[in-house]
VOLUMBA-733124 format. One record per atom (N, C-alpha, C): residue number from 0; atom name; x, y, z. Coordinates in nm, 3 decimals. Layout:
! residues N
PT k a x y z
PT NUM CA X Y Z
...
***
This chain:
! residues 223
PT k a x y z
PT 0 N 2.532 -8.600 7.920
PT 0 CA 2.440 -8.537 7.838
PT 0 C 2.287 -8.537 7.874
PT 1 N 2.218 -8.452 7.850
PT 1 CA 2.105 -8.404 7.890
PT 1 C 2.009 -8.537 7.817
PT 2 N 1.930 -8.586 7.935
PT 2 CA 1.824 -8.708 7.837
PT 2 C 1.768 -8.673 7.768
PT 3 N 1.714 -8.715 7.621
PT 3 CA 1.707 -8.684 7.565
PT 3 C 1.518 -8.757 7.519
PT 4 N 1.481 -8.913 7.596
PT 4 CA 1.381 -8.954 7.589
PT 4 C 1.267 -8.917 7.660
PT 5 N 1.114 -8.907 7.585
PT 5 CA 1.041 -8.893 7.610
PT 5 C 0.946 -8.844 7.765
PT 6 N 0.911 -8.752 7.781
PT 6 CA 0.958 -8.743 7.980
PT 6 C 0.812 -8.832 8.044
PT 7 N 0.857 -8.884 8.137
PT 7 CA 0.774 -8.984 8.141
PT 7 C 0.603 -8.950 8.191
PT 8 N 0.530 -9.026 8.185
PT 8 CA 0.343 -8.970 8.215
PT 8 C 0.330 -9.042 8.344
PT 9 N 0.268 -8.924 8.446
PT 9 CA 0.251 -9.022 8.539
PT 9 C 0.158 -8.952 8.626
PT 10 N 0.068 -9.006 8.781
PT 10 CA -0.065 -8.951 8.770
PT 10 C 0.001 -8.791 8.787
PT 11 N 0.081 -8.748 8.837
PT 11 CA 0.065 -8.580 8.847
PT 11 C 0.108 -8.521 8.748
PT 12 N 0.112 -8.561 8.609
PT 12 CA 0.205 -8.543 8.497
PT 12 C 0.065 -8.508 8.376
PT 13 N 0.015 -8.654 8.370
PT 13 CA -0.124 -8.682 8.282
PT 13 C -0.183 -8.561 8.246
PT 14 N -0.227 -8.534 8.127
PT 14 CA -0.244 -8.466 8.058
PT 14 C -0.421 -8.489 8.068
PT 15 N -0.471 -8.441 8.199
PT 15 CA -0.642 -8.486 8.156
PT 15 C -0.726 -8.363 8.097
PT 16 N -0.679 -8.275 8.061
PT 16 CA -0.770 -8.170 8.017
PT 16 C -0.719 -8.082 7.907
PT 17 N -0.749 -8.067 7.780
PT 17 CA -0.663 -8.065 7.672
PT 17 C -0.621 -8.084 7.625
PT 18 N -0.611 -8.240 7.623
PT 18 CA -0.526 -8.292 7.581
PT 18 C -0.413 -8.243 7.461
PT 19 N -0.429 -8.183 7.400
PT 19 CA -0.412 -8.210 7.253
PT 19 C -0.278 -8.051 7.269
PT 20 N -0.338 -7.976 7.412
PT 20 CA -0.193 -7.909 7.426
PT 20 C -0.060 -7.981 7.523
PT 21 N -0.095 -8.080 7.556
PT 21 CA 0.014 -8.166 7.613
PT 21 C 0.113 -8.206 7.505
PT 22 N 0.297 -8.229 7.552
PT 22 CA 0.395 -8.259 7.522
PT 22 C 0.450 -8.313 7.612
PT 23 N 0.503 -8.450 7.543
PT 23 CA 0.637 -8.533 7.611
PT 23 C 0.748 -8.480 7.586
PT 24 N 0.785 -8.381 7.484
PT 24 CA 0.898 -8.376 7.396
PT 24 C 0.997 -8.252 7.533
PT 25 N 1.102 -8.385 7.567
PT 25 CA 1.198 -8.261 7.678
PT 25 C 1.230 -8.160 7.601
PT 26 N 1.282 -8.143 7.425
PT 26 CA 1.262 -7.992 7.407
PT 26 C 1.247 -7.941 7.430
PT 27 N 1.084 -7.956 7.415
PT 27 CA 0.984 -7.787 7.500
PT 27 C 0.997 -7.794 7.614
PT 28 N 1.017 -7.870 7.708
PT 28 CA 1.042 -7.857 7.834
PT 28 C 1.220 -7.773 7.827
PT 29 N 1.296 -7.821 7.763
PT 29 CA 1.420 -7.731 7.772
PT 29 C 1.361 -7.587 7.730
PT 30 N 1.336 -7.578 7.621
PT 30 CA 1.302 -7.440 7.543
PT 30 C 1.204 -7.331 7.652
PT 31 N 1.089 -7.389 7.726
PT 31 CA 1.017 -7.277 7.798
PT 31 C 1.168 -7.261 7.917
PT 32 N 1.197 -7.372 7.972
PT 32 CA 1.294 -7.303 8.058
PT 32 C 1.399 -7.234 8.033
PT 33 N 1.450 -7.234 7.876
PT 33 CA 1.529 -7.163 7.835
PT 33 C 1.492 -7.023 7.784
PT 34 N 1.360 -7.003 7.823
PT 34 CA 1.361 -6.856 7.738
PT 34 C 1.238 -6.774 7.897
PT 35 N 1.262 -6.906 8.024
PT 35 CA 1.239 -6.773 8.148
PT 35 C 1.341 -6.744 8.182
PT 36 N 1.347 -6.697 8.307
PT 36 CA 1.389 -6.576 8.427
PT 36 C 1.325 -6.630 8.507
PT 37 N 1.208 -6.578 8.552
PT 37 CA 1.173 -6.658 8.730
PT 37 C 1.033 -6.761 8.683
PT 38 N 1.082 -6.830 8.790
PT 38 CA 1.002 -6.987 8.821
PT 38 C 0.904 -6.944 8.956
PT 39 N 0.806 -7.040 8.962
PT 39 CA 0.775 -7.015 9.088
PT 39 C 0.799 -7.144 9.169
PT 40 N 0.802 -7.112 9.302
PT 40 CA 0.824 -7.273 9.345
PT 40 C 0.732 -7.310 9.465
PT 41 N 0.630 -7.365 9.491
PT 41 CA 0.530 -7.451 9.544
PT 41 C 0.610 -7.471 9.640
PT 42 N 0.551 -7.477 9.782
PT 42 CA 0.603 -7.574 9.918
PT 42 C 0.517 -7.563 10.008
PT 43 N 0.527 -7.659 10.079
PT 43 CA 0.435 -7.623 10.234
PT 43 C 0.582 -7.631 10.329
PT 44 N 0.484 -7.486 10.392
PT 44 CA 0.599 -7.453 10.537
PT 44 C 0.489 -7.380 10.631
PT 45 N 0.598 -7.482 10.701
PT 45 CA 0.491 -7.445 10.809
PT 45 C 0.361 -7.502 10.861
PT 46 N 0.293 -7.613 10.741
PT 46 CA 0.165 -7.646 10.710
PT 46 C 0.099 -7.595 10.657
PT 47 N 0.135 -7.426 10.589
PT 47 CA 0.069 -7.415 10.494
PT 47 C 0.177 -7.364 10.330
PT 48 N 0.058 -7.385 10.252
PT 48 CA 0.160 -7.392 10.087
PT 48 C 0.181 -7.251 10.100
PT 49 N 0.263 -7.225 10.002
PT 49 CA 0.347 -7.071 10.002
PT 49 C 0.464 -7.157 9.841
PT 50 N 0.394 -7.021 9.730
PT 50 CA 0.421 -7.040 9.598
PT 50 C 0.570 -6.888 9.578
PT 51 N 0.664 -6.922 9.597
PT 51 CA 0.783 -6.843 9.595
PT 51 C 0.862 -6.833 9.461
PT 52 N 0.827 -6.679 9.407
PT 52 CA 0.912 -6.658 9.268
PT 52 C 1.093 -6.655 9.336
PT 53 N 1.181 -6.706 9.254
PT 53 CA 1.270 -6.751 9.266
PT 53 C 1.334 -6.734 9.133
PT 54 N 1.505 -6.736 9.074
PT 54 CA 1.562 -6.738 9.004
PT 54 C 1.600 -6.868 8.950
PT 55 N 1.643 -6.915 8.860
PT 55 CA 1.696 -7.071 8.828
PT 55 C 1.775 -7.135 8.692
PT 56 N 1.848 -7.212 8.704
PT 56 CA 1.937 -7.189 8.589
PT 56 C 1.937 -7.388 8.640
PT 57 N 2.039 -7.386 8.456
PT 57 CA 1.986 -7.563 8.444
PT 57 C 2.113 -7.591 8.423
PT 58 N 2.191 -7.750 8.468
PT 58 CA 2.314 -7.776 8.440
PT 58 C 2.323 -7.936 8.390
PT 59 N 2.263 -7.941 8.254
PT 59 CA 2.242 -8.112 8.243
PT 59 C 2.107 -8.123 8.235
PT 60 N 2.051 -8.192 8.335
PT 60 CA 1.940 -8.253 8.355
PT 60 C 1.844 -8.161 8.507
PT 61 N 1.941 -8.122 8.589
PT 61 CA 1.932 -8.089 8.690
PT 61 C 1.919 -7.933 8.707
PT 62 N 1.755 -7.892 8.764
PT 62 CA 1.716 -7.767 8.759
PT 62 C 1.798 -7.708 8.907
PT 63 N 1.869 -7.597 8.883
PT 63 CA 1.961 -7.504 9.037
PT 63 C 1.823 -7.432 9.056
PT 64 N 1.790 -7.412 9.221
PT 64 CA 1.694 -7.262 9.231
PT 64 C 1.736 -7.229 9.352
PT 65 N 1.730 -7.052 9.316
PT 65 CA 1.766 -7.005 9.476
PT 65 C 1.622 -7.010 9.565
PT 66 N 1.675 -7.081 9.704
PT 66 CA 1.561 -7.031 9.768
PT 66 C 1.555 -7.024 9.935
PT 67 N 1.609 -6.942 9.975
PT 67 CA 1.610 -7.030 10.145
PT 67 C 1.495 -6.997 10.213
PT 68 N 1.341 -6.963 10.183
PT 68 CA 1.231 -6.982 10.265
PT 68 C 1.175 -7.151 10.244
PT 69 N 1.224 -7.185 10.133
PT 69 CA 1.260 -7.298 10.045
PT 69 C 1.299 -7.419 10.127
PT 70 N 1.461 -7.371 10.173
PT 70 CA 1.549 -7.468 10.190
PT 70 C 1.496 -7.488 10.317
PT 71 N 1.448 -7.396 10.405
PT 71 CA 1.443 -7.391 10.587
PT 71 C 1.345 -7.504 10.595
PT 72 N 1.226 -7.513 10.446
PT 72 CA 1.116 -7.566 10.498
PT 72 C 1.142 -7.754 10.479
PT 73 N 1.289 -7.755 10.391
PT 73 CA 1.291 -7.887 10.362
PT 73 C 1.434 -7.969 10.473
PT 74 N 1.474 -7.837 10.556
PT 74 CA 1.516 -7.921 10.673
PT 74 C 1.441 -7.993 10.750
PT 75 N 1.314 -7.950 10.781
PT 75 CA 1.224 -7.980 10.863
PT 75 C 1.130 -8.131 10.798
PT 76 N 1.192 -8.095 10.645
PT 76 CA 1.077 -8.190 10.566
PT 76 C 1.148 -8.259 10.474
PT 77 N 1.281 -8.304 10.505
PT 77 CA 1.351 -8.336 10.373
PT 77 C 1.278 -8.459 10.192
PT 78 N 1.170 -8.536 10.281
PT 78 CA 1.126 -8.588 10.134
PT 78 C 1.003 -8.533 10.094
PT 79 N 0.970 -8.368 10.123
PT 79 CA 0.871 -8.282 10.061
PT 79 C 0.896 -8.327 9.920
PT 80 N 0.747 -8.308 9.868
PT 80 CA 0.796 -8.307 9.712
PT 80 C 0.707 -8.116 9.698
PT 81 N 0.789 -8.024 9.550
PT 81 CA 0.744 -7.961 9.569
PT 81 C 0.699 -7.940 9.413
PT 82 N 0.672 -7.818 9.365
PT 82 CA 0.629 -7.802 9.246
PT 82 C 0.704 -7.642 9.185
PT 83 N 0.787 -7.683 9.065
PT 83 CA 0.789 -7.557 9.020
PT 83 C 0.764 -7.530 8.831
PT 84 N 0.733 -7.410 8.845
PT 84 CA 0.611 -7.388 8.743
PT 84 C 0.703 -7.246 8.696
PT 85 N 0.695 -7.270 8.540
PT 85 CA 0.753 -7.155 8.399
PT 85 C 0.682 -7.124 8.360
PT 86 N 0.598 -7.025 8.287
PT 86 CA 0.479 -7.033 8.206
PT 86 C 0.503 -6.872 8.112
PT 87 N 0.510 -6.888 8.002
PT 87 CA 0.510 -6.753 7.925
PT 87 C 0.358 -6.762 7.847
PT 88 N 0.350 -6.620 7.879
PT 88 CA 0.204 -6.584 7.796
PT 88 C 0.219 -6.502 7.629
PT 89 N 0.176 -6.581 7.542
PT 89 CA 0.214 -6.535 7.371
PT 89 C 0.133 -6.478 7.350
PT 90 N 0.042 -6.444 7.391
PT 90 CA -0.112 -6.364 7.315
PT 90 C -0.257 -6.369 7.395
PT 91 N -0.263 -6.297 7.383
PT 91 CA -0.461 -6.357 7.360
PT 91 C -0.522 -6.368 7.261
PT 92 N -0.621 -6.453 7.285
PT 92 CA -0.674 -6.516 7.192
PT 92 C -0.805 -6.466 7.185
PT 93 N -0.863 -6.384 7.104
PT 93 CA -0.986 -6.293 7.123
PT 93 C -1.073 -6.358 7.026
PT 94 N -1.165 -6.448 7.050
PT 94 CA -1.256 -6.523 6.974
PT 94 C -1.413 -6.420 6.984
PT 95 N -1.503 -6.484 6.884
PT 95 CA -1.638 -6.384 6.856
PT 95 C -1.726 -6.418 6.974
PT 96 N -1.722 -6.491 7.086
PT 96 CA -1.752 -6.528 7.187
PT 96 C -1.715 -6.509 7.309
PT 97 N -1.746 -6.501 7.418
PT 97 CA -1.643 -6.462 7.555
PT 97 C -1.577 -6.606 7.572
PT 98 N -1.715 -6.721 7.581
PT 98 CA -1.679 -6.851 7.620
PT 98 C -1.544 -6.891 7.555
PT 99 N -1.516 -6.883 7.412
PT 99 CA -1.400 -6.927 7.343
PT 99 C -1.307 -6.842 7.349
PT 100 N -1.272 -6.746 7.399
PT 100 CA -1.139 -6.621 7.431
PT 100 C -1.020 -6.792 7.502
PT 101 N -0.873 -6.760 7.482
PT 101 CA -0.813 -6.788 7.564
PT 101 C -0.684 -6.715 7.517
PT 102 N -0.589 -6.789 7.584
PT 102 CA -0.435 -6.733 7.603
PT 102 C -0.349 -6.838 7.525
PT 103 N -0.285 -6.795 7.427
PT 103 CA -0.173 -6.864 7.370
PT 103 C -0.008 -6.844 7.512
PT 104 N 0.021 -6.954 7.528
PT 104 CA 0.136 -6.947 7.624
PT 104 C 0.183 -7.089 7.594
PT 105 N 0.299 -7.109 7.704
PT 105 CA 0.389 -7.234 7.704
PT 105 C 0.394 -7.220 7.895
PT 106 N 0.378 -7.403 7.885
PT 106 CA 0.403 -7.353 8.047
PT 106 C 0.458 -7.508 8.094
PT 107 N 0.541 -7.524 8.194
PT 107 CA 0.583 -7.620 8.191
PT 107 C 0.547 -7.639 8.382
PT 108 N 0.529 -7.777 8.397
PT 108 CA 0.527 -7.744 8.590
PT 108 C 0.651 -7.851 8.606
PT 109 N 0.727 -7.900 8.702
PT 109 CA 0.833 -7.986 8.729
PT 109 C 0.823 -8.033 8.860
PT 110 N 0.776 -8.186 8.927
PT 110 CA 0.747 -8.209 9.027
PT 110 C 0.923 -8.299 9.077
PT 111 N 0.869 -8.227 9.247
PT 111 CA 1.042 -8.399 9.244
PT 111 C 1.060 -8.356 9.372
PT 112 N 1.160 -8.390 9.467
PT 112 CA 1.187 -8.408 9.567
PT 112 C 1.307 -8.350 9.566
PT 113 N 1.337 -8.184 9.568
PT 113 CA 1.441 -8.138 9.641
PT 113 C 1.565 -8.199 9.694
PT 114 N 1.723 -8.155 9.625
PT 114 CA 1.831 -8.151 9.724
PT 114 C 1.880 -8.010 9.726
PT 115 N 1.892 -8.015 9.908
PT 115 CA 1.995 -7.871 9.959
PT 115 C 2.115 -7.926 9.905
PT 116 N 2.193 -7.848 9.842
PT 116 CA 2.322 -7.839 9.781
PT 116 C 2.414 -7.776 9.905
PT 117 N 2.497 -7.876 9.983
PT 117 CA 2.599 -7.846 10.059
PT 117 C 2.749 -7.846 10.017
PT 118 N 2.797 -7.921 9.931
PT 118 CA 2.867 -7.961 9.847
PT 118 C 2.935 -7.823 9.761
PT 119 N 3.054 -7.767 9.806
PT 119 CA 3.137 -7.591 9.780
PT 119 C 3.083 -7.636 9.635
PT 120 N 3.152 -7.706 9.578
PT 120 CA 3.201 -7.730 9.464
PT 120 C 3.031 -7.712 9.353
PT 121 N 2.974 -7.796 9.401
PT 121 CA 2.845 -7.804 9.345
PT 121 C 2.783 -7.663 9.334
PT 122 N 2.810 -7.624 9.471
PT 122 CA 2.712 -7.475 9.499
PT 122 C 2.764 -7.402 9.439
PT 123 N 2.885 -7.380 9.391
PT 123 CA 2.954 -7.273 9.239
PT 123 C 2.915 -7.343 9.108
PT 124 N 2.891 -7.438 9.072
PT 124 CA 2.830 -7.510 9.004
PT 124 C 2.699 -7.461 8.942
PT 125 N 2.593 -7.462 9.044
PT 125 CA 2.468 -7.459 9.026
PT 125 C 2.405 -7.273 9.049
PT 126 N 2.545 -7.178 9.151
PT 126 CA 2.501 -7.056 9.091
PT 126 C 2.572 -6.969 8.969
PT 127 N 2.665 -7.080 8.964
PT 127 CA 2.676 -7.059 8.798
PT 127 C 2.638 -7.052 8.676
PT 128 N 2.512 -7.154 8.666
PT 128 CA 2.391 -7.215 8.620
PT 128 C 2.277 -7.052 8.594
PT 129 N 2.281 -7.044 8.754
PT 129 CA 2.158 -6.917 8.831
PT 129 C 2.251 -6.823 8.702
PT 130 N 2.361 -6.745 8.775
PT 130 CA 2.403 -6.668 8.697
PT 130 C 2.428 -6.633 8.557
PT 131 N 2.440 -6.718 8.523
PT 131 CA 2.487 -6.767 8.340
PT 131 C 2.361 -6.757 8.222
PT 132 N 2.211 -6.829 8.294
PT 132 CA 2.070 -6.866 8.275
PT 132 C 2.013 -6.735 8.268
PT 133 N 2.003 -6.619 8.373
PT 133 CA 2.028 -6.464 8.364
PT 133 C 2.075 -6.397 8.283
PT 134 N 2.178 -6.368 8.319
PT 134 CA 2.297 -6.318 8.214
PT 134 C 2.424 -6.375 8.192
PT 135 N 2.387 -6.420 8.083
PT 135 CA 2.538 -6.485 7.991
PT 135 C 2.604 -6.384 7.971
PT 136 N 2.785 -6.494 8.045
PT 136 CA 2.854 -6.373 8.089
PT 136 C 2.895 -6.268 8.172
PT 137 N 2.780 -6.300 8.276
PT 137 CA 2.810 -6.238 8.394
PT 137 C 2.909 -6.310 8.502
PT 138 N 2.878 -6.425 8.466
PT 138 CA 2.983 -6.529 8.623
PT 138 C 3.108 -6.479 8.553
PT 139 N 3.157 -6.481 8.467
PT 139 CA 3.339 -6.407 8.471
PT 139 C 3.317 -6.250 8.438
PT 140 N 3.245 -6.213 8.439
PT 140 CA 3.278 -6.058 8.441
PT 140 C 3.303 -6.021 8.581
PT 141 N 3.209 -6.052 8.693
PT 141 CA 3.155 -5.985 8.802
PT 141 C 3.223 -6.057 8.918
PT 142 N 3.240 -5.996 9.039
PT 142 CA 3.345 -6.082 9.128
PT 142 C 3.246 -6.196 9.162
PT 143 N 3.337 -6.287 9.184
PT 143 CA 3.249 -6.456 9.246
PT 143 C 3.177 -6.463 9.386
PT 144 N 3.130 -6.513 9.445
PT 144 CA 3.073 -6.538 9.552
PT 144 C 3.206 -6.611 9.626
PT 145 N 3.232 -6.512 9.778
PT 145 CA 3.325 -6.585 9.802
PT 145 C 3.299 -6.649 9.969
PT 146 N 3.389 -6.726 10.001
PT 146 CA 3.303 -6.849 10.107
PT 146 C 3.238 -6.797 10.249
PT 147 N 3.227 -6.694 10.251
PT 147 CA 3.120 -6.610 10.355
PT 147 C 2.977 -6.575 10.286
PT 148 N 2.986 -6.622 10.185
PT 148 CA 2.916 -6.521 10.101
PT 148 C 2.806 -6.673 10.073
PT 149 N 2.895 -6.746 9.956
PT 149 CA 2.874 -6.915 9.991
PT 149 C 2.809 -6.949 10.094
PT 150 N 2.799 -6.952 10.268
PT 150 CA 2.778 -7.018 10.339
PT 150 C 2.627 -6.927 10.376
PT 151 N 2.598 -6.859 10.310
PT 151 CA 2.474 -6.762 10.363
PT 151 C 2.340 -6.829 10.228
PT 152 N 2.398 -6.909 10.101
PT 152 CA 2.339 -6.890 10.011
PT 152 C 2.286 -7.016 10.000
PT 153 N 2.160 -7.047 10.042
PT 153 CA 2.080 -7.145 10.007
PT 153 C 2.066 -7.176 9.893
PT 154 N 2.090 -7.304 9.819
PT 154 CA 2.039 -7.352 9.691
PT 154 C 2.021 -7.481 9.665
PT 155 N 1.939 -7.480 9.576
PT 155 CA 1.834 -7.643 9.598
PT 155 C 1.861 -7.711 9.446
PT 156 N 1.830 -7.800 9.413
PT 156 CA 1.857 -7.917 9.312
PT 156 C 1.733 -7.987 9.307
PT 157 N 1.720 -8.015 9.138
PT 157 CA 1.584 -8.083 9.125
PT 157 C 1.621 -8.173 8.983
PT 158 N 1.584 -8.290 8.990
PT 158 CA 1.605 -8.372 8.909
PT 158 C 1.468 -8.317 8.807
PT 159 N 1.538 -8.339 8.680
PT 159 CA 1.425 -8.267 8.538
PT 159 C 1.339 -8.444 8.489
PT 160 N 1.306 -8.513 8.607
PT 160 CA 1.288 -8.668 8.561
PT 160 C 1.116 -8.651 8.540
PT 161 N 1.018 -8.572 8.624
PT 161 CA 0.893 -8.545 8.636
PT 161 C 0.844 -8.435 8.589
PT 162 N 0.796 -8.407 8.494
PT 162 CA 0.747 -8.249 8.420
PT 162 C 0.587 -8.270 8.332
PT 163 N 0.531 -8.170 8.372
PT 163 CA 0.403 -8.167 8.244
PT 163 C 0.428 -8.043 8.150
PT 164 N 0.436 -8.097 8.020
PT 164 CA 0.469 -7.919 7.974
PT 164 C 0.288 -7.929 7.851
PT 165 N 0.277 -7.805 7.905
PT 165 CA 0.150 -7.780 7.781
PT 165 C 0.214 -7.627 7.726
PT 166 N 0.117 -7.673 7.575
PT 166 CA 0.139 -7.532 7.516
PT 166 C 0.037 -7.510 7.405
PT 167 N -0.011 -7.364 7.430
PT 167 CA -0.124 -7.333 7.319
PT 167 C -0.083 -7.244 7.189
PT 168 N -0.132 -7.255 7.099
PT 168 CA -0.074 -7.153 6.996
PT 168 C -0.219 -7.125 6.872
PT 169 N -0.174 -7.041 6.815
PT 169 CA -0.278 -7.009 6.681
PT 169 C -0.359 -6.914 6.750
PT 170 N -0.522 -6.938 6.657
PT 170 CA -0.633 -6.846 6.631
PT 170 C -0.745 -6.921 6.736
PT 171 N -0.838 -6.790 6.701
PT 171 CA -0.933 -6.891 6.815
PT 171 C -0.990 -7.020 6.743
PT 172 N -1.078 -7.080 6.824
PT 172 CA -1.120 -7.230 6.801
PT 172 C -1.239 -7.239 6.708
PT 173 N -1.316 -7.048 6.702
PT 173 CA -1.519 -7.114 6.680
PT 173 C -1.511 -7.024 6.501
PT 174 N -1.350 -7.044 6.433
PT 174 CA -1.396 -7.005 6.351
PT 174 C -1.468 -7.097 6.208
PT 175 N -1.502 -7.210 6.266
PT 175 CA -1.613 -7.316 6.192
PT 175 C -1.757 -7.332 6.269
PT 176 N -1.753 -7.244 6.380
PT 176 CA -1.867 -7.240 6.429
PT 176 C -2.020 -7.137 6.390
PT 177 N -2.089 -7.110 6.422
PT 177 CA -2.203 -7.063 6.384
PT 177 C -2.169 -6.934 6.438
PT 178 N -2.098 -6.911 6.511
PT 178 CA -2.031 -6.765 6.609
PT 178 C -1.983 -6.687 6.453
PT 179 N -1.934 -6.774 6.374
PT 179 CA -1.764 -6.712 6.265
PT 179 C -1.894 -6.632 6.170
PT 180 N -2.024 -6.597 6.192
PT 180 CA -2.142 -6.544 6.125
PT 180 C -2.159 -6.397 6.217
PT 181 N -2.095 -6.409 6.325
PT 181 CA -2.095 -6.266 6.386
PT 181 C -2.045 -6.147 6.316
PT 182 N -2.064 -6.025 6.331
PT 182 CA -1.977 -5.934 6.276
PT 182 C -1.871 -5.860 6.393
PT 183 N -1.814 -5.967 6.465
PT 183 CA -1.734 -5.974 6.558
PT 183 C -1.535 -6.027 6.517
PT 184 N -1.486 -5.887 6.561
PT 184 CA -1.342 -5.886 6.520
PT 184 C -1.308 -6.061 6.609
PT 185 N -1.208 -6.135 6.535
PT 185 CA -1.154 -6.231 6.649
PT 185 C -0.962 -6.250 6.559
PT 186 N -0.937 -6.287 6.669
PT 186 CA -0.764 -6.329 6.590
PT 186 C -0.653 -6.332 6.722
PT 187 N -0.588 -6.284 6.709
PT 187 CA -0.459 -6.301 6.840
PT 187 C -0.427 -6.140 6.838
PT 188 N -0.393 -6.162 6.973
PT 188 CA -0.356 -6.022 6.994
PT 188 C -0.168 -6.061 7.046
PT 189 N -0.083 -6.041 7.012
PT 189 CA 0.031 -6.103 7.053
PT 189 C 0.076 -6.012 7.181
PT 190 N 0.193 -6.075 7.254
PT 190 CA 0.253 -5.986 7.340
PT 190 C 0.389 -6.044 7.305
PT 191 N 0.512 -5.955 7.337
PT 191 CA 0.629 -5.933 7.309
PT 191 C 0.690 -5.870 7.436
PT 192 N 0.805 -5.919 7.477
PT 192 CA 0.871 -5.836 7.554
PT 192 C 1.044 -5.877 7.537
PT 193 N 1.096 -5.722 7.565
PT 193 CA 1.225 -5.726 7.538
PT 193 C 1.351 -5.624 7.635
PT 194 N 1.443 -5.697 7.637
PT 194 CA 1.540 -5.607 7.718
PT 194 C 1.511 -5.452 7.694
PT 195 N 1.532 -5.366 7.798
PT 195 CA 1.560 -5.199 7.753
PT 195 C 1.703 -5.194 7.756
PT 196 N 1.728 -5.019 7.751
PT 196 CA 1.862 -5.003 7.760
PT 196 C 1.892 -4.988 7.964
PT 197 N 2.005 -5.029 7.966
PT 197 CA 2.034 -5.014 8.080
PT 197 C 2.086 -4.948 8.186
PT 198 N 2.002 -4.953 8.300
PT 198 CA 2.051 -4.830 8.375
PT 198 C 2.159 -4.824 8.474
PT 199 N 2.236 -4.738 8.468
PT 199 CA 2.329 -4.757 8.501
PT 199 C 2.326 -4.721 8.668
PT 200 N 2.383 -4.750 8.782
PT 200 CA 2.411 -4.712 8.913
PT 200 C 2.446 -4.568 8.912
PT 201 N 2.387 -4.478 9.018
PT 201 CA 2.374 -4.364 9.029
PT 201 C 2.516 -4.290 9.114
PT 202 N 2.576 -4.415 9.151
PT 202 CA 2.757 -4.393 9.223
PT 202 C 2.808 -4.447 9.156
PT 203 N 2.769 -4.496 9.023
PT 203 CA 2.896 -4.627 8.918
PT 203 C 2.950 -4.483 8.879
PT 204 N 3.104 -4.491 8.923
PT 204 CA 3.230 -4.388 8.866
PT 204 C 3.212 -4.378 8.717
PT 205 N 3.268 -4.254 8.642
PT 205 CA 3.166 -4.187 8.513
PT 205 C 3.358 -4.311 8.496
PT 206 N 3.316 -4.372 8.330
PT 206 CA 3.424 -4.440 8.280
PT 206 C 3.435 -4.561 8.259
PT 207 N 3.298 -4.640 8.344
PT 207 CA 3.324 -4.822 8.331
PT 207 C 3.208 -4.838 8.227
PT 208 N 3.211 -4.875 8.116
PT 208 CA 3.131 -4.851 8.034
PT 208 C 3.074 -4.982 8.020
PT 209 N 2.929 -5.049 7.988
PT 209 CA 2.850 -5.108 7.953
PT 209 C 2.947 -5.256 7.883
PT 210 N 2.895 -5.358 7.943
PT 210 CA 3.007 -5.476 7.910
PT 210 C 2.987 -5.506 7.792
PT 211 N 3.027 -5.563 7.724
PT 211 CA 2.970 -5.596 7.577
PT 211 C 2.844 -5.736 7.574
PT 212 N 2.873 -5.824 7.710
PT 212 CA 2.778 -5.887 7.738
PT 212 C 2.601 -5.877 7.746
PT 213 N 2.612 -5.736 7.804
PT 213 CA 2.495 -5.711 7.856
PT 213 C 2.492 -5.596 7.739
PT 214 N 2.530 -5.494 7.707
PT 214 CA 2.487 -5.470 7.561
PT 214 C 2.433 -5.511 7.469
PT 215 N 2.459 -5.688 7.437
PT 215 CA 2.420 -5.747 7.340
PT 215 C 2.298 -5.767 7.360
PT 216 N 2.181 -5.767 7.484
PT 216 CA 2.123 -5.810 7.538
PT 216 C 2.009 -5.673 7.526
PT 217 N 2.068 -5.575 7.472
PT 217 CA 1.986 -5.470 7.461
PT 217 C 1.866 -5.496 7.345
PT 218 N 1.703 -5.432 7.362
PT 218 CA 1.627 -5.500 7.260
PT 218 C 1.617 -5.634 7.224
PT 219 N 1.690 -5.724 7.253
PT 219 CA 1.680 -5.847 7.247
PT 219 C 1.568 -5.892 7.351
PT 220 N 1.485 -5.991 7.246
PT 220 CA 1.363 -6.028 7.280
PT 220 C 1.362 -6.123 7.434
PT 221 N 1.284 -6.148 7.503
PT 221 CA 1.299 -6.202 7.660
PT 221 C 1.144 -6.347 7.633
PT 222 N 1.190 -6.421 7.610
PT 222 CA 1.096 -6.550 7.583
PT 222 C 1.087 -6.622 7.472
***
């Protein structure tokens, strides 16, 4: 059962600025991760910082990450710390002054030392978590990885033990300032994303219908 205790506050996760936007509620972390598709994985490779976009999935309190470049780096530095981020933009906060403009967002930063998954059964668990996170139902619909494909696939496991969560919502903060008297429109310009109609492969044989688990996502909001 996933850990329900508050997120621990560490030197890396302490909210030093805009503390009112910070959260230590694991439910907020879970919601942010559940709403995302792509994360960004920060790692030092060959002495240089690199940020890699990649897919991810959850199994309990473990975050599974697909990443061959990061895996090669971690083989040479197995105790290296990585940082994984997931961010959602929910709207632009348009204030009366440029200084007070902001963004409504949800953000999670996860720190830790990942583990390279080598066990075949755990790798299948992790890949299923990735597949089901992105398209629920696809793991049971499509052909699963064979032995050769598994050997070519790099998978990292990262515990959700150290994370920083920040959330901003609501209108501009200058409604009670002298700028409130200015004849300037102020408010929020919301941003919403949704899955669109599936586009079939040009070589797909006629007569193969869109499966229900994919059709169910059409027009469904993302994030």
